[in-house]
N, C-alpha and C positions, 0 to 999 in steps of 0.2 A: 259367473261374471258378467255376461250380458245383461242378466236381469238386474244385477246390482247397477250396472252403469245407466240403466234404462230409468231407475228410481231416482237417481241424482237430480237435483232441481236444475233449472236453467242457469242460475247464477253458479251453481257448483259446477256445471259442465264447463261455463265459461273460465271458471278458476282453474279446471284441470287442463282445459286448453292452454291457457296462458302459462300454467307449470310446465307442460311439454314443450312449449315454444322456448321458454326460458332455458329450459334444459338443453334444448337444441341450440340454442345460440351460445351457451356457455362451451359446448362440445366443439362447435365449429369455430367459437373464438380462441379457445385454448388449442385448438389444432392449428389455426393460422397463426397464433403467438409462436408456437414451436417451430413451424416452417419458416417465419419469419426470422427468428433468432438462431436457427440451426447451425450455420457456419461459426457464428460467434459462441456457440456452446463449447466448441473445440473438439477434440476426439480423446477416446479412453484409452489408456497405455494397454498394450498388449505384447505378448511375446516376451523376447529377451529384456524389454524395458520393464515389463511387470515383473518378471523374475528378479531384476536387480532390486525393483521396490519392495518386494517380498521378502529380500534378504536383509533389509534395514532393521536395525535394533528399533527403530521408530514405528515399524508396521506391525500392527497387532491382528492380523487376519483379515478384518474388515476394511482397513484403511489405516492411515498415520494417527499417532496419538502424541499428545504433549506429555512432557514429564509431570506437569502439574496439570489437572483438568481444569478445564474453564468452567466457571461458575456462573449460571444464569438465574435471574430473577423473572419469571416469565409475567407474573403478575405486576412486577414494578416495570417491564418493558411496555405492557399495555396501556397503564394508566399513567405512564411518563409522557404520553403524547398530550394529556391534558394540562401538563406544566411547562411545555415547550416554550422555548424563547421565541418573541416576536421579531427578534432580529437574527434569525437563522441564516439569513442570506443578505446580501448587500442591498442598500436600496439605491444605489448610484454606482456608476461605473468605477472598478478598481483601477487605479494606477498601476500600469506595468511598463517595464523598459523593452522598446522593441529591440530585437537583437539580429545584428547583420553577420553573416559569415565572416567579413573581414576582421571582425574582434579576435578570432582564433589564430588569425596569421601568426602573431607573435606569441611564443610559450610565457607564460607566467614568470615574472621576475624572481618571485621567490621559490619556484618549483611547484606549487600547489595554488589550485584556482578552481572555484565551484561557481556555477551560474545554476541557480534555482530557477526552473522554468514552471513551478507551481506544483502543488500536492506533493508526490515523492519522486518527481521526475528532475533529475539533477545531473548535469553535465560536469565530471570530475576531471581536472588535469593535474595529474600528480606524477611528477618525477619523469616526465617525458611520454606519459601514457594518456589517454583518453578513455575514461568508461562513463558509460551512460546507464543510469539507474531508473528502472521500471517506466520506461519511455510512454507517454499517454498525450497522444495529440487529437485523439477523437473527442467528439462533441458532448458524449454522454458517458457515463461509468454504469453502462447496460448493454445487453446484448442487442437493443433496438435502437434505430437512429432517431425514434418519435417519443420515445418513452423512458424515464429514468432521470437522474440526477444530471444536470446539464452544466458543463463548464461557465465560468462567471466572467471569462475574458478569453480571447483569442490566444492560441500559442505564442509566447513571446518571441520564440525562434521558428520560423516557417521550417516545416519538415523537410523541404527541398534545400533549404540553406543549413542544414545541420552538417558539419564537418565530419569527415571521415572519423569513426571512433574504432578503437582498437578491440573494445568488448562491451557487450549489454549485460548487465546482471538483473535479474529478475528475482524477485522476494517471494511471490505466489501468485496464484491464479484468479483472485478476485478482479472484477471488471475495472475497479479504479487502479490497477496495477499492471494488470495484462490485458491490453486493448488490441482487439483484432485489427481493425482498420491500420492501426500504427504499425503492428507487426508484418501485415501484409504489405504494407508500403516500404518497409525496411527489410523485407526477406532477401531481396536481391543484392543487397550490399554485401562486401566482402569483409566481414565482421565475424567474430566469435560471439557467441551467446552461451551464458552461462546461468543455470537455474536449478532449484531444487528438483528433486527425483518425481518423475511423473511428468513434469511441465513441457518436457521436450516433445511430448504427443501432440499437443496443441500447436507448438511451434512447427512441426513438420506438417501438419494438416493445413497450415496456413502459408506454406511455401518455403520455410527455413530449410536449406540443406541439412541433411542428416550430420554430415561431417563438420558442420559449424557449430553444433550443439553439443554442449558438455553438461550432463546433469550430475548434481552431486549431493551428497547426504552430510548431515551436520558434521563437523569435523574434519571434513576432507579438504584438500587444498590443491589449487594449480599454479604452475608458475608460467607466466607469460615471458617469453625472452625474443630477442632480435640478434641477428649477426654482430650487431655491435650496440654498445650502450648498456645501461642497467636494465634488469628484468622486473617484474611486479608479481607478485603473489596475491591470488584470491582465495580467501578463506571462507568456507560456507559454514555459517555458524547457527547454534540453536536459536530459536525463537518461540513465542508462545502465542499461537493464533490457530489459524484454521485455513480450509481451502474449499472450493467448489463453485461451479458456474451454473449449476442448475440443481434441481431438488434431489436428483438421484445419485449424484456425484460427490457428496459431502466427504471431505477430508482424504478424498482420493489421491490427490498429490500433496507432496510435502511443502511447507513454508520454511522461509530461513531468513538470516540477516546475512550481511557479508562484511569481511574485513579486507580492506586493501592496502596492502603493505609494500612499500616502495623503498628504494634505496636510503632516502632521507625522510619520506613523511609516511604516515599511517592515518587511514580514515576508516571509520565504523559507520555502516549503513544498517539501521535496525530493522527495515521493512515494517510489517505491523507486528505490533507484539504487546502482550501484557508484560508485566514486570516479573521477572523469575529470578532466583539465585543464581543461575548459571551465567549471568550478566558479570558476576564478579570474576569468575574463572576466566572468562574471555578477555577481561581487561587486565588480569594479571599474566596472561600467556601471549597475548597479541598486542597488548597496549604497551605503553601509552599512547594515545591517540591524538594526532594534532587536531583532529576535527571530529566530531560524532555528528551524524545526521540522524536524528531521532524523531519518530512521530510523536505529535503533541496533540493532535485534534480527533474528533469523530469518537467521543467517549459517553459512558452513561454509568450511573450507579448500579443499573441492574444488570450489566454486562462488563465488570471490571477489569476482567482478565483478557477480553478481546483488543483493546487498546490501552494503552500505558497512562494515558493522561498527562497534563502538565508537570504538575508536581513529581510525580514518578519518573518523568521523562528526565528531568533535572538530576533526582536521586541517580537514576541509572546512568547518567552521564559521569557521575562520581564513581559510581561502581566500575565503569569502563576505564577510569584513569584518563578521562578526556580533558584536554586543554581548552578547546573551545566547542562551541555547539551551534549547529543549525537546525533549528525546528523545521521539520517537513509535516506532510500529510495535513496541511490546513490551507485555507484561503482559495480554494478552487471549486470544491463540490460541496452540496448541502448534504452529508452524510449522518447527521446526528440532530439532537434536539437543542443543543446549546447555542448560544451566539455565536456569529461566524468570527468575530473577533477575539472571543473568550480566550482560544487556546493559547494565542500569543500574550495576550494580558497576564495570565496566569502564569505562563512560563517566565515572563519577566520578574514578576513578583517573587516567585520561588528561586530564580536565578540570583536575585540579589538577597535572599535570605542566606544562600549558600556560598555566595562569593564567586558564582559561576559566570564565564563569560559568554554571552548569547548573541549571535548575529541576526539581524532581523531584514534581509535584503527585501526589496520589492520584487515581484516576480519579473525574471529576466535580467537582474543585475547580477554581476559578476563579484565575487569578493576574493581577496587573497588573505587567508587566516592569519599569516606571518606578518601582514601590513595591512591591518583592518581598517576599513573606513569609519568614518563618524556613523554613529546609529541615527536613523532616520525613522520617524514615525509616520508612515504613509498610511496607515490604516485609520478609520474616523474613531471617534469616542462615541461608543454605544453602550448602552446597558449590559452587564454582564456579572455572572455569578462567581463569588469567589470560593477558594478551596474551603474555607469554613462552611460556605453555604451548601455546597454540592462536592463533597469529598469523593475522590476515585482512588479506591484502595483495593488492589490486586490481592486474590487470596492463595493460600498456600506459600507464602514467602517466610512469614515468621508468626509468632504467637498473636502478633497484633493484628494479624490479617485473617484470622480464623472466620468461617462462616457457620451458621447453625446447620 
């Protein structure tokens, strides 16, 4: 070997030295990234928690699985970057409504009020209860505070002004839904946390007391009660998605949607999901819903089962027997290649075609579905692709959605 190295030319030796140096930088850089993001990566489930997970019908040995597999076009994902929108992020500040804590001193006159705080974070006031979905107050949808998708506007409601909530429901452990800085800041509050199987390991690691955590499987429910007044039932429902916070933990924890069933009102929160037939069963058993909060953004033809897309979101709203719809999972982070306004534009077109009523609040705005405000177009008009130009069609739903 020493003789071979001696015969390498001087430029060759320089190249070899450069390759060694580059490899060393990669190793050191990778190690630093792991250390820098270690806390945000979360904790692996173990012990009794892991046993409960393994007993789930959704757990197939190596992890959780959907009832309909997720179809991916790897080549399409790669070449999709060549055709990305030039309007994937806003070019000017987004108008948002600053929220003061005093807004919540008076309960909603109709019994149901929702305040969209951006992406999938919604404060739901339903029949005397306050429920917070997927709280994200952090700057980035990432384990790092210097890298990854950055939010486009400050949280409309400062975290220290957030009123006391009765429960926080989590859909899954992806970074744009499970935000370590936010969880850490809220860990000391006397509220109950509801999450899919396995996600509780992250919560405990970040300081949430175990007695305040309830992990649930699809089809399970929990009743919130008080000494007086009506109760509220939280139903953990099926969704079609995935989980994971780093390379080695893919699908280790479960993902879910949630139905909030009160004495007078019912609200459905989809979490992240592709279209799946089980939505019809959710609608028939737990609906009709006064409001559905369904994700409409971050989609692509190459992975149509991961996120439902605007047209299918409106279709799902019908399957769920929803009366009115609040589009979520858009307008805060750059997570896909489409234009940033495209999800809401296409949702409104699809809703008009189906006769569905859709709310379009600006971030921070509160609305009461039973006394809806006039629709306001607060986003700019920028180019976007229509459903005909870029159809999102989930697989495994019916014969029209077959894939080779």
